[in-house]
Residue frames relative to the residue before (quaternion, step in Angstrom):
aa qw qx qy qz dx dy dz
X 1.0000 0.0000 0.0000 0.0000 0.00 0.00 0.00
X 0.3236 -0.7560 0.5501 0.1453 3.55 -1.20 0.65
X 0.4489 -0.6907 0.4913 0.2830 3.57 -0.88 0.96
X 0.2245 -0.7944 0.5580 0.0843 3.52 -0.82 1.11
X 0.8059 -0.0511 0.1197 0.5775 3.56 0.99 -0.90
X 0.1830 -0.7550 0.6191 0.1149 3.57 -1.08 0.81
X 0.1116 -0.8322 0.5428 0.0148 3.54 -0.44 1.27
X 0.7028 -0.4580 0.3386 0.4262 3.53 -1.33 -0.01
X 0.8194 0.1983 -0.0808 0.5317 3.57 0.94 -0.85
X 0.7813 0.1657 -0.1018 0.5931 3.61 1.34 -0.18
X 0.2470 -0.7019 0.6365 0.2030 3.51 -1.31 0.45
X 0.2364 -0.7841 0.5646 0.1022 3.58 -1.03 0.83
X 0.0702 -0.7899 0.6092 0.0036 3.53 -0.94 1.02
X 0.3088 -0.7163 0.5833 0.2264 3.57 -1.17 0.51
X 0.3284 -0.7615 0.5372 0.1538 3.55 -0.92 1.01
X 0.6693 -0.5112 0.3539 0.4067 3.57 -1.23 0.36
X 0.6865 0.4829 -0.2917 0.4587 3.59 1.09 -0.64
X 0.6232 -0.5809 0.3313 0.4055 3.58 1.29 0.06
X 0.5635 0.5710 -0.3863 0.4552 3.57 1.29 -0.21
X 0.4213 -0.6827 0.5311 0.2727 3.55 -1.29 0.20
X 0.1798 -0.7533 0.6161 0.1434 3.56 -1.23 0.44
X 0.2035 -0.7741 0.5930 0.0878 3.54 -0.83 1.09
X 0.1183 -0.7672 0.6255 0.0787 3.59 -0.93 0.88
X 0.3086 -0.7948 0.5060 0.1306 3.53 -0.54 1.25
X 0.2798 -0.7656 0.5651 0.1276 3.56 -1.00 0.97
X 0.5113 -0.6242 0.4899 0.3301 3.54 -1.35 0.10
X 0.4948 0.6378 -0.4363 0.3974 3.60 1.17 0.55
X 0.0950 -0.7598 0.6396 0.0672 3.56 -1.25 0.64
X 0.5224 -0.6378 0.4618 0.3271 3.55 -1.20 0.54
X 0.2804 0.7401 -0.5779 0.1991 3.52 -1.23 0.63
X 0.3253 -0.7150 0.5768 0.2242 3.53 -1.34 -0.21
X 0.8566 0.0647 -0.0834 0.5051 3.53 -1.07 0.86
X 0.7178 -0.4768 0.2487 0.4422 3.54 0.98 0.91
X 0.6234 0.5151 -0.3347 0.4837 3.58 1.29 0.22
X 0.4712 -0.6933 0.4728 0.2715 3.59 -0.79 1.02
X 0.1266 0.7485 -0.6431 0.1011 3.52 -1.08 0.90
X 0.3401 -0.7711 0.4953 0.2108 3.64 -0.38 1.18
X 0.6767 0.4976 -0.2972 0.4541 3.60 1.19 -0.38
X 0.5104 0.6643 -0.4166 0.3530 3.57 1.27 -0.15
X 0.3388 -0.7480 0.5344 0.2003 3.58 -1.19 0.53
X 0.6602 0.4162 -0.3325 0.5294 3.58 1.19 0.53
X 0.5233 -0.5789 0.5053 0.3683 3.56 -1.30 0.35
X 0.2316 -0.8187 0.5154 0.1022 3.56 -0.59 1.13
X 0.7907 -0.1187 0.1212 0.5882 3.55 1.09 -0.75
X 0.3444 -0.6926 0.5882 0.2361 3.51 -1.36 0.28
X 0.0982 -0.7811 0.6160 0.0273 3.56 -1.02 0.88
X 0.4162 -0.7344 0.4761 0.2464 3.57 -0.48 1.19
X 0.8094 0.2573 -0.2084 0.4849 3.55 -0.84 1.03
X 0.5353 0.6566 -0.4132 0.3342 3.60 1.19 -0.32
X 0.5859 0.5871 -0.3740 0.4149 3.60 1.13 -0.60
X 0.6885 0.4533 -0.2763 0.4941 3.55 0.89 -0.94
X 0.6329 0.5339 -0.3268 0.4556 3.56 1.06 -0.75
X 0.6478 0.5192 -0.3107 0.4630 3.58 0.98 -0.88
X 0.6378 0.5209 -0.3261 0.4641 3.55 1.05 -0.77
X 0.6569 0.5123 -0.3135 0.4558 3.60 0.90 -0.88
X 0.6610 0.4903 -0.3024 0.4809 3.58 0.98 -0.86
X 0.6280 0.5325 -0.3343 0.4585 3.61 1.00 -0.79
X 0.6455 0.5104 -0.3175 0.4712 3.58 0.94 -0.85
X 0.6177 0.5576 -0.3289 0.4465 3.57 1.00 -0.88
X 0.7342 0.4226 -0.2323 0.4779 3.58 0.81 -1.01
X 0.6313 0.5257 -0.3439 0.4548 3.61 0.98 -0.74
X 0.6475 0.4997 -0.3230 0.4761 3.59 0.99 -0.78
X 0.6191 0.5466 -0.3265 0.4596 3.57 1.06 -0.76
X 0.6854 0.4719 -0.2790 0.4793 3.57 0.95 -0.92
X 0.5924 0.5532 -0.3595 0.4624 3.57 1.10 -0.67
X 0.6743 0.4923 -0.2919 0.4667 3.58 0.90 -0.89
X 0.6753 0.4727 -0.2788 0.4927 3.58 1.23 -0.52
X 0.5447 -0.6621 0.3747 0.3529 3.58 1.30 0.06
X 0.4893 0.6518 -0.4353 0.3825 3.58 1.25 0.40
X 0.4003 -0.7410 0.4960 0.2115 3.55 -0.79 1.06
X 0.0485 0.7726 -0.6303 0.0585 3.58 -0.92 1.00
X 0.5982 -0.5758 0.4194 0.3670 3.55 -1.32 0.03
X 0.4696 0.7274 -0.4102 0.2864 3.60 1.28 -0.24
X 0.1130 -0.7735 0.6210 0.0570 3.55 -1.03 0.89
X 0.7537 -0.2553 0.2328 0.5591 3.60 0.58 -1.18
X 0.2013 -0.7851 0.5740 0.1163 3.56 -1.28 0.22
X 0.2111 -0.7157 0.6510 0.1390 3.52 -1.34 0.49
X 0.3066 -0.8127 0.4671 0.1654 3.55 -0.03 1.33
X 0.6734 0.5259 -0.3102 0.4169 3.59 0.82 -1.00
X 0.7508 0.3680 -0.2003 0.5106 3.57 1.03 -0.78
X 0.4276 -0.7496 0.4188 0.2826 3.55 1.36 0.19
X 0.5262 0.6366 -0.4069 0.3903 3.57 1.03 0.78
X 0.0838 -0.7622 0.6395 0.0554 3.54 -1.19 0.62
X 0.2409 -0.7573 0.5923 0.1332 3.57 -0.84 1.01
X 0.0383 -0.8118 0.5806 -0.0492 3.54 -0.86 1.06
X 0.5911 -0.5513 0.4532 0.3759 3.53 -1.31 0.33
X 0.5534 -0.5903 0.4664 0.3573 3.55 -1.14 0.64
X 0.1139 0.7774 -0.6113 0.0945 3.57 -0.97 0.84
X 0.3334 -0.7380 0.5553 0.1891 3.53 -1.10 0.72
X 0.4162 -0.7148 0.5058 0.2450 3.53 -0.85 1.01
X 0.5319 -0.6015 0.4801 0.3532 3.55 -1.23 0.34
X 0.8190 0.0008 -0.0526 0.5714 3.58 -0.66 1.10
X 0.7383 -0.3373 0.2915 0.5062 3.54 -0.85 -1.00
X 0.7396 -0.3326 0.1749 0.5583 3.51 1.33 0.44
X 0.0268 -0.7909 0.6096 -0.0463 3.53 -0.90 1.00
X 0.1690 -0.7669 0.6111 0.0989 3.57 -0.96 0.90
X 0.1774 -0.7707 0.6087 0.0639 3.51 -0.97 0.97
X 0.1016 -0.8121 0.5744 0.0153 3.58 -0.64 1.17
X 0.1314 -0.7593 0.6327 0.0767 3.55 -0.96 0.93
X 0.1268 -0.8291 0.5445 0.0022 3.55 -0.65 1.19
X 0.2132 -0.7641 0.5997 0.1053 3.53 -0.88 1.04
X 0.8000 0.0653 -0.0189 0.5962 3.58 1.11 -0.68
X 0.5513 -0.6381 0.4366 0.3134 3.54 -1.15 0.69
X 0.2828 0.7164 -0.5877 0.2477 3.54 -0.72 1.15
X 0.7973 0.3434 -0.2064 0.4514 3.58 -1.28 0.17
X 0.8439 -0.1461 0.1111 0.5042 3.56 -1.05 -0.78
X 0.5796 0.5686 -0.3836 0.4401 3.62 1.10 -0.56
X 0.6739 0.4908 -0.2851 0.4729 3.55 0.93 -0.92
X 0.6341 0.5345 -0.3256 0.4541 3.58 1.03 -0.76
X 0.6990 0.4697 -0.2666 0.4687 3.56 1.01 -0.82
X 0.8331 0.2282 -0.0559 0.5007 3.56 0.83 -1.03
X 0.2259 0.8288 -0.4827 0.1705 3.55 1.17 0.55
X 0.5824 0.5740 -0.3819 0.4308 3.60 1.20 -0.33
X 0.7560 0.3792 -0.1909 0.4982 3.58 1.24 -0.44
X 0.7889 0.2145 -0.1156 0.5642 3.60 1.17 -0.43
X 0.3267 -0.6882 0.6056 0.2301 3.51 -1.35 0.36
X 0.6494 -0.5119 0.3802 0.4144 3.56 -1.21 0.41
X 0.8001 0.2759 -0.2207 0.4848 3.53 -0.87 0.99
X 0.4433 0.6836 -0.4717 0.3372 3.60 1.22 -0.04
X 0.5157 -0.6605 0.4521 0.3056 3.59 -1.03 0.78
X 0.1543 -0.8072 0.5672 0.0539 3.56 -1.05 0.84
X 0.3960 -0.7826 0.4360 0.2016 3.60 1.26 0.21
X 0.6684 -0.5360 0.2965 0.4220 3.58 0.81 1.11
X 0.1265 0.8040 -0.5559 0.1691 3.55 0.93 1.01
X 0.1657 -0.7925 0.5836 0.0618 3.58 -0.86 1.02
X 0.0455 0.7743 -0.6295 0.0449 3.56 -0.94 0.97
X 0.2588 -0.7687 0.5669 0.1443 3.57 -1.22 0.45
X 0.0939 -0.7727 0.6252 0.0577 3.55 -1.15 0.69
X 0.4472 -0.6640 0.5313 0.2772 3.53 -1.16 0.69
X 0.4038 -0.6980 0.5280 0.2664 3.60 -0.91 0.84
X 0.3085 0.7170 -0.5457 0.3048 3.54 -0.20 1.35
X 0.2702 -0.8129 0.4951 0.1452 3.56 0.07 1.30
X 0.6740 0.5307 -0.3000 0.4172 3.56 0.93 -0.89
X 0.7530 0.3320 -0.1908 0.5352 3.56 1.18 -0.53
X 0.5742 -0.6541 0.3555 0.3406 3.55 1.22 0.46
X 0.5271 -0.6563 0.4029 0.3594 3.60 1.11 0.66
X 0.0395 -0.8607 0.5069 0.0256 3.62 0.58 1.11
X 0.5355 -0.5930 0.5043 0.3274 3.50 -1.22 0.66
X 0.0487 -0.7926 0.6071 0.0277 3.56 -1.14 0.61
X 0.3620 -0.7247 0.5454 0.2152 3.58 -1.02 0.83
X 0.6648 -0.4813 0.3736 0.4323 3.56 -1.27 0.19
X 0.6200 0.5256 -0.3395 0.4734 3.59 1.08 -0.71
X 0.6416 0.5212 -0.3174 0.4647 3.58 1.04 -0.75
X 0.6341 0.5311 -0.3233 0.4596 3.56 0.99 -0.81
X 0.6574 0.4940 -0.3001 0.4835 3.57 1.02 -0.78
X 0.6752 0.5044 -0.2970 0.4488 3.59 0.89 -0.96
X 0.7000 0.4522 -0.2593 0.4882 3.58 1.09 -0.68
X 0.4630 -0.7078 0.4261 0.3209 3.57 1.27 -0.11
X 0.4044 0.7355 -0.4568 0.2946 3.56 1.24 0.46
X 0.7683 -0.1842 0.1204 0.6010 3.57 1.00 -0.80
X 0.5251 -0.6123 0.4850 0.3379 3.56 -1.32 0.27
X 0.6538 -0.4989 0.3966 0.4078 3.52 -1.32 0.31
X 0.6284 0.5406 -0.3284 0.4527 3.57 1.07 -0.76
X 0.6474 0.5022 -0.3204 0.4754 3.62 0.99 -0.77
X 0.6606 0.4885 -0.3291 0.4656 3.60 0.95 -0.76
X 0.6109 0.5435 -0.3472 0.4593 3.60 1.03 -0.71
X 0.6500 0.5041 -0.3110 0.4760 3.57 1.02 -0.82
X 0.6560 0.5077 -0.3046 0.4681 3.58 0.97 -0.86
X 0.6345 0.5323 -0.3293 0.4534 3.60 0.97 -0.81
X 0.6685 0.4929 -0.2976 0.4707 3.57 0.89 -0.94
X 0.6633 0.5006 -0.2941 0.4722 3.58 0.94 -0.93
X 0.6366 0.5406 -0.3249 0.4438 3.59 0.97 -0.85
X 0.6917 0.4711 -0.2886 0.4651 3.56 0.85 -0.91
X 0.6375 0.5149 -0.3266 0.4710 3.58 1.07 -0.69
X 0.6601 0.5015 -0.3008 0.4715 3.59 0.93 -0.90
X 0.6643 0.5131 -0.2999 0.4534 3.55 0.92 -0.94
X 0.6375 0.5256 -0.3299 0.4567 3.59 0.99 -0.77
X 0.6519 0.5033 -0.3184 0.4694 3.61 0.98 -0.78
X 0.6636 0.4902 -0.3005 0.4785 3.59 0.95 -0.88
X 0.6364 0.5309 -0.3257 0.4551 3.60 0.96 -0.84
X 0.6544 0.5119 -0.3099 0.4623 3.58 0.95 -0.89
X 0.6418 0.5170 -0.3241 0.4645 3.60 1.00 -0.80
X 0.6536 0.5084 -0.3065 0.4694 3.57 1.03 -0.78
X 0.6343 0.5559 -0.3262 0.4268 3.55 0.98 -0.88
X 0.6093 0.5689 -0.3413 0.4343 3.56 1.10 -0.68
X 0.7112 0.3998 -0.2277 0.5316 3.55 1.27 -0.49
X 0.5706 -0.6274 0.3609 0.3879 3.58 1.28 0.30
X 0.5621 0.5997 -0.3760 0.4278 3.56 1.23 0.47
X 0.2472 -0.7832 0.5584 0.1172 3.59 -1.12 0.69
X 0.3043 -0.7567 0.5566 0.1583 3.54 -0.78 1.11
X 0.2238 -0.7713 0.5848 0.1142 3.57 -0.87 1.04
X 0.7803 -0.1863 0.1115 0.5865 3.58 0.92 -0.82
X 0.1337 -0.7792 0.6093 0.0614 3.57 -1.27 0.41
X 0.2607 -0.7538 0.5883 0.1330 3.56 -1.14 0.73
X 0.0449 -0.8065 0.5886 -0.0331 3.57 -0.71 1.14
X 0.1750 -0.7599 0.6102 0.1401 3.56 -1.29 0.29
X 0.1450 -0.7857 0.5982 0.0614 3.52 -1.13 0.74
X 0.0490 -0.7847 0.6172 0.0307 3.53 -1.27 0.46
X 0.4564 -0.6536 0.5224 0.3029 3.54 -1.33 -0.09
X 0.3267 -0.7534 0.5320 0.2067 3.60 -0.73 1.01
X 0.7501 -0.4249 0.2803 0.4221 3.56 -1.35 0.08
X 0.6720 0.4739 -0.2923 0.4883 3.58 1.23 -0.41
X 0.5756 -0.6211 0.3624 0.3893 3.58 1.30 0.02
X 0.4919 0.6620 -0.4257 0.3722 3.59 1.29 0.22
X 0.3920 -0.6808 0.5645 0.2534 3.57 -1.08 0.75
X 0.0513 0.8207 -0.5628 0.0844 3.57 -0.61 1.15
X 0.5525 -0.5806 0.4801 0.3566 3.55 -1.29 0.38
X 0.0631 -0.8009 0.5954 0.0105 3.59 -0.88 0.97
X 0.6786 0.5026 -0.3713 0.3861 3.57 -1.35 -0.30
X 0.6208 -0.5251 0.4174 0.4059 3.61 -1.01 -0.82
X 0.1988 -0.7226 0.6375 0.1790 3.55 -1.34 0.16
X 0.2751 0.7910 -0.4861 0.2495 3.57 0.08 1.26
X 0.7382 -0.4168 0.2931 0.4421 3.55 -1.33 0.02
X 0.6347 0.5429 -0.3196 0.4475 3.57 1.22 -0.47
X 0.6924 0.4738 -0.2674 0.4740 3.57 1.28 -0.20
X 0.7674 0.3312 -0.1649 0.5236 3.56 1.24 -0.09
X 0.2918 -0.7051 0.6084 0.2181 3.54 -1.29 0.42
X 0.0042 0.8079 -0.5852 0.0689 3.53 -0.59 1.20
X 0.1941 -0.7969 0.5666 0.0785 3.55 -0.96 0.93
X 0.0742 -0.7535 0.6507 0.0577 3.53 -1.24 0.62
X 0.8374 -0.0321 -0.0323 0.5447 3.55 -0.76 1.11
X 0.7363 -0.4601 0.2287 0.4403 3.57 0.97 0.90
X 0.6800 0.4514 -0.2831 0.5037 3.58 1.29 0.01
X 0.4783 -0.6614 0.4908 0.3047 3.59 -0.97 0.87
X 0.3723 -0.7434 0.5177 0.2021 3.57 -1.01 0.83
X 0.4478 -0.6517 0.5342 0.2990 3.56 -1.04 0.74
X 0.6652 -0.5460 0.3228 0.3938 3.63 -1.08 0.68
X 0.6948 0.4822 -0.2904 0.4476 3.58 0.85 -0.94
X 0.6355 0.5162 -0.3247 0.4735 3.58 1.08 -0.72
X 0.6491 0.5077 -0.3167 0.4696 3.58 1.00 -0.81
X 0.6312 0.5278 -0.3317 0.4616 3.57 0.99 -0.84
X 0.6528 0.5160 -0.3069 0.4619 3.58 0.92 -0.91
X 0.6674 0.5093 -0.3037 0.4505 3.57 0.96 -0.89
X 0.6818 0.4959 -0.2870 0.4549 3.56 1.04 -0.77
X 0.7449 0.4055 -0.2066 0.4878 3.56 1.08 -0.74
C-alpha cells in the first residue's frame, strides 16, 4: 500500500484494490495539553486512544449501516488499528461539518455575547474549511458555492444527513446516561458521485457530558465500549 496522507490523528494509505486504509494514531486534537475536538492542532497523545477510537468508529458505522445511511466504512482490524474504507474525494481541501446541540467550545467563544454555556442550539449545523494556517475558517453555503467547493444542493443533503446521523448517535449516548453537546463529521464523494460520510466517528470528534461535566476522550471511549 502507498501512503496518501499523514493526518493529525490518522494516516491514510491507498490499497492495490483502490480502497483506502486508515491507520489510527494515539493523538487527539487540543491546545496546551487539553483535549478539544474543535482544535486544529494535536494537543496531546493518549496511549490506547487510537485503538479505542477505531472500536467506537466501528460501533457507530455499523449502527449507521443498519439505519440505511451510506458511509465509506468497509471493515476494520482492531488489533492493528486499521480501517478499510471506500475511496472518496473530500470537498475542496477538506471540510468539517459540526452539529451543535448546546453552546460550548468555539461556538461559545464566537457568540458569547448572545449565548451562555450549555444553551440549546437545536441541532445547528455549521461548516469550516480545513485550513490550520487560517484557523479553520467558518464558511457559508454561498461561500462554498462561490469557491467551487460544493453546490447548495450538496450542502442541503449534507445538512440533512448530519442532523439524522447526530440524532442517532445522541440517542445511543442517551441510553448510557450521556449527553451529546456537539459532534464533528466529514463528508466526501465516492466514485459513483454519491455524498457519503467519511473519516471517523469517535470520542475525539465529539463533546459529551455526564452529570454536567465534559468527558475526557478515554473515559468516553470506555463508557461506549
